[in-house]
C-alpha positions in Angstrom: 102.8 130.6 49.8 101.3 130.9 53.2 102.0 128.4 55.9 99.1 127.5 58.2 99.4 126.0 61.6 97.4 122.9 62.3 94.5 123.5 64.7 95.4 122.8 68.3 94.2 119.4 69.5 91.9 119.6 72.4 93.4 118.3 75.6 91.6 115.1 76.6 91.2 114.1 80.2 92.2 110.6 81.1 89.4 108.1 81.1 87.9 107.5 84.5 85.3 105.3 86.1 83.1 107.0 88.6 81.1 105.7 91.6 77.8 106.1 89.7 79.2 103.7 87.0 79.9 101.1 89.6 77.3 101.5 92.4 73.9 102.4 91.1 72.1 102.8 94.4 72.4 106.2 96.0 71.9 105.0 99.5 74.7 102.4 99.0 77.0 105.2 97.6 76.1 107.3 100.6 76.8 104.5 103.1 80.2 103.8 101.4 81.1 107.5 101.4 80.3 107.8 105.1 82.1 104.6 106.1 85.2 105.9 104.1 85.2 109.2 106.0 84.7 107.5 109.4 87.5 105.0 108.7 89.7 107.8 107.5 89.1 109.8 110.7 90.0 106.6 112.6 93.4 106.5 110.9 93.9 110.3 111.3 93.0 110.1 115.0 95.5 107.3 115.5 98.2 109.4 113.9 97.3 112.5 115.9 97.1 110.6 119.2 100.5 108.9 118.6 102.1 112.2 117.5 100.9 114.3 120.4 100.1 111.7 123.1 96.7 113.0 124.1 96.2 110.3 126.7 93.9 108.0 124.9 95.7 105.0 123.5 99.0 106.8 123.6 99.7 108.0 127.2 100.2 111.7 127.9 103.8 112.7 127.4 104.5 109.6 125.3 103.7 111.1 121.9 106.2 111.0 119.1 106.9 114.7 119.6 107.8 113.9 123.2 110.3 111.2 122.2 107.8 108.4 122.1 108.3 105.5 119.8 104.9 104.3 118.4 106.0 101.5 116.2 109.0 100.4 118.3 106.8 100.4 121.4 104.3 98.2 119.7 106.9 95.9 118.1 108.8 95.4 121.4 105.7 93.9 123.0 105.0 91.4 120.1 104.6 87.9 121.5 103.9 85.2 119.0 105.4 83.3 116.1 106.6 86.4 114.4 108.1 88.3 117.4 111.6 87.7 116.2 110.9 89.3 112.8 109.3 92.3 114.3 112.0 92.8 116.9 114.7 92.6 114.1 113.1 95.3 112.0 112.2 97.6 114.9 113.9 100.9 114.7 113.3 104.7 114.5 112.7 104.3 110.7 109.8 102.0 111.6 108.3 104.8 113.7 108.5 107.3 110.8 107.1 104.8 108.3 104.3 103.8 110.6 103.3 107.4 111.3 103.6 108.4 107.6 101.4 105.4 106.7 98.7 106.4 109.2 98.7 110.0 108.0 98.7 109.1 104.2 96.0 106.5 104.6 93.8 108.8 106.8 94.2 111.7 104.4 93.4 109.6 101.3 90.3 108.1 103.0 89.0 111.5 104.2 89.7 113.3 101.0 88.6 110.4 98.7 91.7 110.9 96.5 94.4 108.2 96.1 92.3 105.3 97.2 94.2 102.8 95.1 97.5 103.6 96.8 95.7 103.9 100.2 94.2 100.4 99.7 97.6 98.9 98.9 99.3 100.8 101.8 96.6 100.0 104.3 96.5 96.4 103.3 100.2 96.1 103.9 100.2 98.0 107.2 97.2 96.2 108.5 98.6 92.8 107.5 101.8 93.5 109.3 99.8 94.6 112.4 97.7 91.5 112.2 100.8 89.3 112.0 102.3 91.1 115.0 99.2 90.3 117.0 98.7 86.9 115.4 95.9 85.3 117.5 96.8 81.6 117.1 98.9 80.7 120.1 97.9 83.8 122.1 96.5 83.6 125.6 92.8 82.8 125.7 90.7 85.9 126.2 93.0 88.2 124.2 91.1 87.8 121.0 87.5 87.2 119.9 88.3 85.0 116.9 91.3 82.6 116.4 91.9 83.8 112.8 90.3 87.1 111.9 90.2 90.4 113.6 89.4 94.1 112.9 92.6 94.4 110.8 91.0 92.2 108.1 87.7 94.1 108.2 89.5 97.5 107.8 91.7 96.3 105.0 88.8 94.8 103.1 86.6 97.9 103.6 89.4 100.1 102.2 89.7 97.7 99.2 85.9 98.1 98.7 86.3 101.9 98.7 88.9 101.5 95.9 86.8 99.1 93.8 83.6 101.1 94.2 85.2 104.6 93.7 83.7 105.5 97.1 85.9 108.7 97.1 83.4 110.3 94.7 80.8 110.5 97.5 81.5 113.1 100.2 85.0 113.5 98.8 87.1 114.9 96.0 87.4 111.6 94.2 85.3 112.6 91.2 87.3 115.7 90.7 90.6 113.8 91.2 89.5 111.0 88.8 88.9 113.7 86.2 92.6 114.7 86.6 94.3 111.4 86.9 91.8 108.9 85.2 91.9 105.4 86.5 95.7 105.4 87.1 97.4 104.3 90.3 97.0 107.8 91.6 93.2 107.4 91.5 
């Protein structure tokens, strides 16, 4: 009696939803893809400037590699209802977490991969930054709106990138989606 092996089962890729399934308009997908890359570069530039201290927002010689403290420096100047909280959690670990967050969010946005995690991480980071600069009670002239600012706009835009699969346009999101499906790594 001869034993036969069962035929190998074809490997199935995880199911994935792509940008063309969500946003039918090519100009809309193009605009979302461009906005994602630009916002990703914004995060990567913030990371790079804070790491090296190029003299833009971070003064020359005050980059993290020069001993600068990007998160601690920011948190030590918090003035508002949450200043005590931010002073209490300020430490070198916050610098590393902040810098890792900027880098990871920037890379995810530019590459188009990992937008779900980037949206959650960016939403968390931007919410904390908003609370640190909470406009209510701040001196007049230091804000343009008493409740909302650019942190809200950035967080919502990144959430839109997640929901519309904007990483598929001008990014590796379509390829990545074929590998990981619609999991949290998408």
